[in-house]
C-alpha beads as a LAMMPS data file, in Angstrom:
LAMMPS data file: protein, C-alpha beads

130 atoms
129 bonds

1 atom types
1 bond types

-500.0 500.0 xlo xhi
-500.0 500.0 ylo yhi
-500.0 500.0 zlo zhi

Masses

1 110.0

Atoms # bond

1 1 1 177.097 -231.746 -427.726
2 1 1 177.330 -235.375 -428.797
3 1 1 180.594 -236.442 -430.382
4 1 1 180.671 -239.180 -433.025
5 1 1 181.426 -242.522 -431.493
6 1 1 184.821 -243.806 -432.531
7 1 1 185.181 -247.442 -433.445
8 1 1 188.546 -248.843 -432.419
9 1 1 190.846 -250.781 -434.719
10 1 1 192.246 -254.118 -433.662
11 1 1 195.473 -255.547 -435.036
12 1 1 194.188 -256.628 -438.453
13 1 1 190.988 -254.646 -438.816
14 1 1 189.808 -251.583 -440.632
15 1 1 187.090 -249.609 -438.941
16 1 1 184.563 -247.559 -440.958
17 1 1 183.465 -244.395 -439.161
18 1 1 180.090 -242.616 -439.130
19 1 1 181.505 -239.676 -441.133
20 1 1 182.503 -241.924 -444.057
21 1 1 186.172 -242.065 -443.117
22 1 1 188.090 -245.223 -442.347
23 1 1 190.448 -245.953 -439.479
24 1 1 193.389 -247.901 -440.866
25 1 1 196.226 -249.616 -439.002
26 1 1 199.412 -248.714 -440.905
27 1 1 201.493 -251.732 -441.932
28 1 1 205.277 -252.005 -441.858
29 1 1 205.994 -249.358 -439.212
30 1 1 208.495 -251.586 -437.411
31 1 1 210.641 -251.878 -440.574
32 1 1 211.101 -248.142 -441.085
33 1 1 214.315 -246.321 -440.102
34 1 1 213.995 -244.545 -436.771
35 1 1 211.373 -246.922 -435.353
36 1 1 210.118 -246.778 -432.593
37 1 1 211.286 -243.275 -431.693
38 1 1 209.788 -241.784 -434.887
39 1 1 206.291 -242.679 -433.657
40 1 1 206.888 -242.130 -429.944
41 1 1 208.119 -238.572 -430.610
42 1 1 205.020 -237.434 -432.550
43 1 1 203.572 -235.867 -429.404
44 1 1 206.669 -233.675 -429.080
45 1 1 206.588 -232.607 -432.733
46 1 1 202.842 -231.850 -432.673
47 1 1 202.029 -230.605 -429.150
48 1 1 198.787 -229.514 -427.530
49 1 1 196.463 -231.889 -429.353
50 1 1 197.444 -230.512 -432.761
51 1 1 196.178 -232.690 -435.628
52 1 1 198.975 -234.583 -437.323
53 1 1 198.517 -234.531 -441.103
54 1 1 199.344 -237.622 -443.126
55 1 1 200.065 -237.860 -446.844
56 1 1 199.451 -240.870 -449.063
57 1 1 201.816 -241.475 -451.961
58 1 1 201.761 -244.215 -454.594
59 1 1 204.755 -246.540 -454.857
60 1 1 204.145 -248.557 -458.068
61 1 1 207.774 -249.728 -458.166
62 1 1 207.336 -251.606 -454.850
63 1 1 208.610 -255.164 -455.491
64 1 1 206.061 -256.725 -453.108
65 1 1 202.922 -254.873 -454.192
66 1 1 202.519 -252.726 -457.326
67 1 1 199.489 -251.088 -455.631
68 1 1 201.544 -250.044 -452.607
69 1 1 200.664 -246.730 -450.964
70 1 1 203.222 -245.107 -448.698
71 1 1 202.088 -243.318 -445.542
72 1 1 204.089 -240.161 -444.855
73 1 1 204.166 -237.821 -441.881
74 1 1 205.893 -234.710 -443.110
75 1 1 208.491 -236.126 -445.496
76 1 1 209.058 -239.269 -443.414
77 1 1 207.854 -242.578 -444.823
78 1 1 206.373 -244.357 -441.771
79 1 1 204.616 -247.373 -443.341
80 1 1 202.018 -248.550 -445.843
81 1 1 198.266 -248.721 -446.312
82 1 1 197.293 -252.404 -445.859
83 1 1 196.651 -254.481 -448.977
84 1 1 193.085 -255.049 -447.758
85 1 1 192.174 -251.469 -448.754
86 1 1 194.933 -250.243 -451.034
87 1 1 193.293 -251.238 -454.345
88 1 1 190.423 -248.725 -454.127
89 1 1 192.661 -245.980 -452.751
90 1 1 195.340 -246.693 -455.394
91 1 1 192.788 -246.458 -458.201
92 1 1 191.429 -243.215 -456.729
93 1 1 194.901 -241.684 -456.379
94 1 1 195.741 -242.650 -459.970
95 1 1 192.561 -240.829 -461.111
96 1 1 193.494 -237.710 -459.125
97 1 1 191.032 -238.217 -456.249
98 1 1 192.252 -236.575 -453.049
99 1 1 192.238 -237.981 -449.536
100 1 1 192.446 -236.094 -446.263
101 1 1 194.360 -238.133 -443.698
102 1 1 195.534 -237.618 -440.142
103 1 1 197.002 -239.599 -437.293
104 1 1 194.231 -241.021 -435.161
105 1 1 196.257 -242.885 -432.580
106 1 1 199.712 -244.138 -431.717
107 1 1 199.066 -247.445 -429.963
108 1 1 201.854 -248.587 -427.664
109 1 1 202.198 -252.155 -426.416
110 1 1 204.883 -253.708 -424.282
111 1 1 206.641 -256.702 -425.824
112 1 1 209.717 -258.150 -424.198
113 1 1 209.981 -255.073 -421.974
114 1 1 210.216 -252.663 -424.918
115 1 1 207.615 -250.219 -426.186
116 1 1 206.257 -251.287 -429.586
117 1 1 204.149 -248.486 -431.037
118 1 1 201.726 -248.982 -433.890
119 1 1 199.993 -246.306 -435.924
120 1 1 196.316 -245.854 -436.776
121 1 1 195.330 -243.181 -439.277
122 1 1 191.999 -241.694 -440.314
123 1 1 191.565 -241.781 -444.107
124 1 1 188.755 -239.868 -445.821
125 1 1 188.083 -239.459 -449.518
126 1 1 187.449 -235.864 -450.593
127 1 1 184.154 -235.856 -452.458
128 1 1 183.780 -233.160 -455.089
129 1 1 180.175 -231.929 -455.132
130 1 1 180.762 -229.625 -458.096

Bonds

1 1 1 2
2 1 2 3
3 1 3 4
4 1 4 5
5 1 5 6
6 1 6 7
7 1 7 8
8 1 8 9
9 1 9 10
10 1 10 11
11 1 11 12
12 1 12 13
13 1 13 14
14 1 14 15
15 1 15 16
16 1 16 17
17 1 17 18
18 1 18 19
19 1 19 20
20 1 20 21
21 1 21 22
22 1 22 23
23 1 23 24
24 1 24 25
25 1 25 26
26 1 26 27
27 1 27 28
28 1 28 29
29 1 29 30
30 1 30 31
31 1 31 32
32 1 32 33
33 1 33 34
34 1 34 35
35 1 35 36
36 1 36 37
37 1 37 38
38 1 38 39
39 1 39 40
40 1 40 41
41 1 41 42
42 1 42 43
43 1 43 44
44 1 44 45
45 1 45 46
46 1 46 47
47 1 47 48
48 1 48 49
49 1 49 50
50 1 50 51
51 1 51 52
52 1 52 53
53 1 53 54
54 1 54 55
55 1 55 56
56 1 56 57
57 1 57 58
58 1 58 59
59 1 59 60
60 1 60 61
61 1 61 62
62 1 62 63
63 1 63 64
64 1 64 65
65 1 65 66
66 1 66 67
67 1 67 68
68 1 68 69
69 1 69 70
70 1 70 71
71 1 71 72
72 1 72 73
73 1 73 74
74 1 74 75
75 1 75 76
76 1 76 77
77 1 77 78
78 1 78 79
79 1 79 80
80 1 80 81
81 1 81 82
82 1 82 83
83 1 83 84
84 1 84 85
85 1 85 86
86 1 86 87
87 1 87 88
88 1 88 89
89 1 89 90
90 1 90 91
91 1 91 92
92 1 92 93
93 1 93 94
94 1 94 95
95 1 95 96
96 1 96 97
97 1 97 98
98 1 98 99
99 1 99 100
100 1 100 101
101 1 101 102
102 1 102 103
103 1 103 104
104 1 104 105
105 1 105 106
106 1 106 107
107 1 107 108
108 1 108 109
109 1 109 110
110 1 110 111
111 1 111 112
112 1 112 113
113 1 113 114
114 1 114 115
115 1 115 116
116 1 116 117
117 1 117 118
118 1 118 119
119 1 119 120
120 1 120 121
121 1 121 122
122 1 122 123
123 1 123 124
124 1 124 125
125 1 125 126
126 1 126 127
127 1 127 128
128 1 128 129
129 1 129 130
């Protein structure tokens, strides 16, 4: 059985996928309380290849971006959708459109001898065919 080919996401890119979803690098993860352990421990919280669900939540009171969209794993705010794509998603969320999101990858790099994880999520708009 052929699996869909995954397109990787570089530091500042978004990667459209064949199924209509988008791989998005989450911004601001290094500024969140608990970083980096909050991302490094995801494998312990969700063992055995279990999908890790992600919620998107509007944050219109954000002083830097009134279109800000928080990325949450459980109840933990782990970062933001990048400004490059948040306008369409923000407008959809305000109209009641749903998105199904999950963690795609925790990318770990070594900087200055310390692990610096980043987070890539898969974001897909739920299309109502009714």
